[in-house]
C-alpha positions as CSV (number, residue, x, y, z in Angstrom):
1,M,15.0,-6.2,15.4
2,K,17.3,-3.6,14.9
3,I,18.1,-0.7,13.5
4,R,20.8,1.7,13.1
5,Y,21.3,4.9,12.2
6,F,25.1,6.1,11.3
7,T,24.9,10.0,10.2
8,D,28.3,10.5,9.2
9,T,27.2,8.5,6.4
10,D,23.3,8.8,6.2
11,T,22.9,5.3,6.3
12,A,20.4,2.6,8.1
13,L,20.8,-0.6,8.8
14,I,18.1,-2.9,9.6
15,E,18.6,-6.2,11.3
16,F,16.3,-8.6,11.5
17,S,17.6,-11.9,12.7
18,N,21.6,-12.7,14.2
19,E,22.2,-15.0,11.9
20,S,25.6,-15.5,9.6
21,I,25.6,-13.5,6.7
22,L,26.7,-16.0,3.4
23,E,25.6,-13.3,1.1
24,T,24.5,-10.0,0.2
25,K,22.6,-8.4,-3.0
26,E,22.2,-4.9,-4.1
27,I,18.7,-4.8,-5.1
28,S,19.0,-1.1,-6.3
29,E,22.1,1.5,-5.9
30,N,21.0,2.5,-2.4
31,L,19.5,-0.3,-1.3
32,Y,21.4,-4.1,0.0
33,I,20.1,-6.9,1.8
34,D,22.3,-9.8,3.6
35,L,21.2,-13.4,4.0
36,D,22.0,-16.7,5.1
37,R,22.3,-20.1,3.9
38,K,18.9,-20.7,3.9
39,G,18.0,-17.3,1.7
40,N,16.5,-16.4,5.1
41,L,16.8,-12.2,5.2
42,V,19.2,-11.4,8.1
43,S,19.3,-7.6,7.6
44,M,18.7,-4.3,5.2
45,T,21.1,-1.5,4.4
46,I,20.0,1.5,3.0
47,E,22.3,4.5,1.9
48,H,21.3,7.9,1.7
49,A,18.2,6.8,4.1
50,R,17.1,10.3,4.7
51,E,16.1,10.8,1.4
52,K,15.0,8.3,0.5
53,A,13.1,6.1,3.2
54,N,12.6,9.3,5.8
55,I,14.8,7.7,8.0
56,S,14.3,11.0,10.0
57,E,10.4,9.8,10.7
58,V,10.5,5.9,12.1
59,S,7.5,4.1,14.5
60,Y,6.7,0.9,15.1
61,L,2.5,-0.5,15.0
62,Q,1.7,-4.1,16.4
63,M,-1.4,-5.3,14.5
64,E,-3.4,-7.5,16.0
65,K,-5.6,-10.4,14.0
66,I,-8.6,-9.4,13.7
67,V,-10.9,-12.5,13.8
68,A,-14.6,-11.8,11.5
69,Y,-17.6,-13.1,13.9
70,Q,-20.2,-14.2,12.1
């Protein structure tokens, strides 16, 4: 996954795969998703990212599977 932030346009681009984009769908006024030919998510674009997605604070936390012991 790659996250790119363009300060000049306040736009965030989150890339989930390198597949070719077949279709772009507008989810809301500031959120767009790109889909491949199988309908899988390729990328997401967030316009006005500072206001809409708090892009100034990005963190990553990998959660491990919790095994319950009986």
